[in-house]
C-alpha positions as CSV (number, residue, x, y, z in Angstrom):
1,M,57.7,9.4,-18.2
2,K,54.7,8.4,-16.3
3,H,52.0,10.6,-14.8
4,W,50.3,9.5,-11.4
5,F,46.8,10.7,-12.8
6,N,46.6,8.0,-15.2
7,E,43.0,5.7,-16.0
8,K,43.1,3.4,-13.2
9,V,42.9,6.6,-11.0
10,I,40.0,8.1,-13.1
11,F,38.2,4.5,-13.0
12,W,38.9,3.8,-9.3
13,T,37.8,7.6,-8.1
14,F,34.4,7.3,-10.1
15,A,34.0,3.7,-9.1
16,G,34.3,5.0,-5.4
17,L,32.3,8.1,-5.5
18,F,29.3,5.2,-7.0
19,V,29.5,3.0,-4.4
20,S,29.6,6.0,-1.9
21,V,26.5,7.2,-3.1
22,F,24.4,3.9,-2.6
23,V,25.9,4.1,0.2
24,I,24.8,6.9,1.9
25,L,21.4,6.2,0.3
26,A,21.0,3.0,1.8
27,V,21.9,4.6,5.5
28,L,19.3,7.4,4.5
29,L,16.6,4.8,3.9
30,I,17.8,2.8,7.0
31,L,16.9,6.2,9.1
32,S,14.2,7.1,7.7
33,P,10.6,6.4,9.2
34,K,8.8,3.6,8.1
35,Q,5.3,4.4,8.8
36,D,3.5,8.1,8.7
37,V,0.1,9.4,8.3
38,E,1.1,11.6,5.8
39,N,3.1,9.4,3.2
40,R,6.3,11.6,3.4
41,G,9.7,11.0,2.4
42,F,10.5,7.6,0.9
43,I,7.6,6.1,2.2
44,S,6.1,6.6,-1.2
45,C,8.7,5.4,-3.0
46,T,8.5,2.1,-1.2
47,N,4.6,1.6,-1.8
48,Q,5.1,2.2,-5.2
49,F,7.7,-0.2,-5.3
50,I,6.0,-2.9,-3.2
51,K,3.0,-2.6,-6.2
52,S,5.6,-3.0,-8.7
53,V,7.2,-6.1,-7.5
54,E,4.1,-7.4,-6.8
55,T,3.2,-7.3,-10.6
56,C,6.4,-8.5,-11.3
57,L,5.9,-11.6,-9.5
58,N,2.4,-12.5,-11.9
59,K,4.7,-12.6,-14.6
60,E,4.7,-15.7,-17.1
61,S,8.5,-16.2,-17.3
62,K,11.2,-16.0,-15.0
63,Y,13.3,-13.5,-17.4
64,R,10.2,-11.1,-17.2
65,T,10.3,-11.3,-13.5
66,A,13.7,-10.8,-13.1
67,V,14.0,-8.2,-15.7
68,C,10.6,-6.4,-14.3
69,G,12.1,-6.8,-10.9
70,L,15.1,-5.2,-11.9
71,E,12.9,-2.3,-13.6
72,S,11.3,-1.7,-10.6
73,V,14.6,-1.6,-8.2
74,T,15.6,0.9,-10.8
75,K,12.6,3.4,-10.7
76,N,12.3,3.1,-6.7
77,T,16.3,4.4,-6.8
78,I,15.1,7.3,-8.9
79,C,12.4,7.9,-6.9
80,D,14.4,8.1,-3.7
81,F,17.2,10.1,-5.0
82,K,13.8,12.4,-6.3
83,I,13.1,12.9,-2.8
84,I,16.5,13.7,-1.8
85,G,16.6,16.2,-4.7
86,E,13.6,17.7,-3.4
87,G,14.8,18.0,0.0
88,V,17.6,19.9,-1.3
89,S,15.9,22.3,-3.5
90,K,13.1,23.0,-0.5
91,W,16.2,23.9,1.6
92,S,18.1,26.0,-0.7
93,K,14.5,27.9,-1.5
94,G,14.2,28.5,2.2
95,E,10.9,26.4,2.6
96,Q,12.5,23.4,5.0
97,S,15.2,24.4,7.2
98,T,17.7,21.5,6.5
99,P,17.8,19.6,3.2
100,W,17.0,16.3,4.9
101,A,14.2,17.7,6.5
102,N,11.6,16.0,4.1
103,Y,13.0,12.5,4.8
104,L,14.2,12.3,8.2
105,Y,11.8,13.5,10.5
106,K,9.6,12.1,13.8
107,A,7.1,10.6,12.3
108,K,2.9,11.2,12.8
109,L,1.7,7.6,13.8
110,P,-2.3,6.2,13.3
111,I,-3.3,6.6,16.7
112,S,-4.3,3.4,18.4
113,Q,-7.4,2.6,20.8
114,N,-4.5,1.8,23.5
115,E,-3.5,5.8,23.2
116,Y,-7.4,6.7,23.5
117,F,-8.0,3.9,26.4
118,D,-5.2,3.3,28.8
119,N,-6.5,0.0,30.8
120,S,-4.9,0.8,33.8
121,S,-6.6,3.7,35.0
122,D,-10.3,5.0,33.9
123,E,-9.4,8.4,31.9
124,I,-10.9,8.6,28.9
125,D,-9.5,10.6,26.4
126,P,-11.9,13.7,25.5
127,E,-11.0,13.2,21.9
128,F,-11.8,9.2,22.2
129,E,-15.1,10.0,23.7
130,K,-16.5,12.5,21.4
131,L,-15.5,10.4,18.4
132,V,-17.4,7.4,20.2
133,L,-20.3,10.1,21.1
134,N,-20.8,11.3,17.7
135,H,-21.1,7.9,16.3
136,K,-24.0,6.3,17.6
137,K,-23.9,3.4,15.4
138,L,-20.7,2.1,17.1
139,Q,-22.6,1.2,20.2
140,D,-25.3,-1.1,18.1
141,Q,-22.3,-2.3,16.1
142,I,-20.6,-3.2,19.6
143,D,-23.4,-4.9,21.1
144,N,-24.1,-7.1,18.1
145,L,-20.3,-8.4,18.2
146,K,-21.4,-9.1,22.1
147,K,-24.4,-11.2,20.7
148,E,-22.3,-13.2,18.2
149,S,-19.0,-13.9,20.0
150,P,-19.6,-13.3,24.1
151,E,-16.0,-15.2,24.5
152,K,-14.9,-11.3,23.4
153,S,-17.5,-9.8,25.3
154,S,-15.0,-8.6,28.1
155,E,-12.8,-7.0,25.6
156,L,-15.7,-4.8,24.0
157,E,-16.9,-3.5,27.3
158,K,-13.9,-0.7,27.3
159,F,-15.4,0.5,24.2
160,D,-19.2,0.3,25.9
161,I,-20.4,4.4,25.2
162,N,-22.6,3.4,28.7
163,K,-19.6,3.2,31.0
164,F,-18.2,6.1,29.1
165,K,-21.2,8.3,30.4
166,E,-20.6,6.5,33.9
167,L,-17.0,7.6,33.9
168,K,-17.9,11.1,32.9
169,K,-20.4,12.0,35.6
C-alpha cells in the first residue's frame, strides 16, 4: 500500500521552504533603508559585501573570481540572517517593539545644505548659522574659492557668513 507521505512530498516541502525563506529575505532587503547615518540594519552587511566583491575583482583568474564572488554572496546572506536573528532576539528580550524594528525603520539621512538654507526664503536654520559662525576658517575657504573660480561665485554667495550676520540683524 502506498502512503501519501513519500519522498517527493518531503523533498518539495523542503524545497518550497528553502525558496520561501530566500524570497522573504529578498523582500526585506528591498523594503529596508539603503542609507542611514548610523549604518543600522542590512547596510553594514551591504558595505562589507561591496568591499569583498571589489577584492574579488582583483583576482587573477576567472575561476578564483567566481569562487570569491560566491563566497561574498554567501557571507552577505549569512550576515543578513544574523541581522534578522538579532532583531528577533532583541524583540524576545523586550529591547525593541517588533522583531523587524532593527532593519525596517525610518532612516536618518545625512543633512544636506538644502535643508539648512532654503533658496526660496531668507530664513536661516539656527543650527546652520552656529555651524558656520563657529568655523571661521570656512569663510576664508569660501573667499578663496570665489577668487579661484569667479563663475561659481554666485553659488558660493549663499554660504557667505557676512550675509548670515546681515540677515540675523
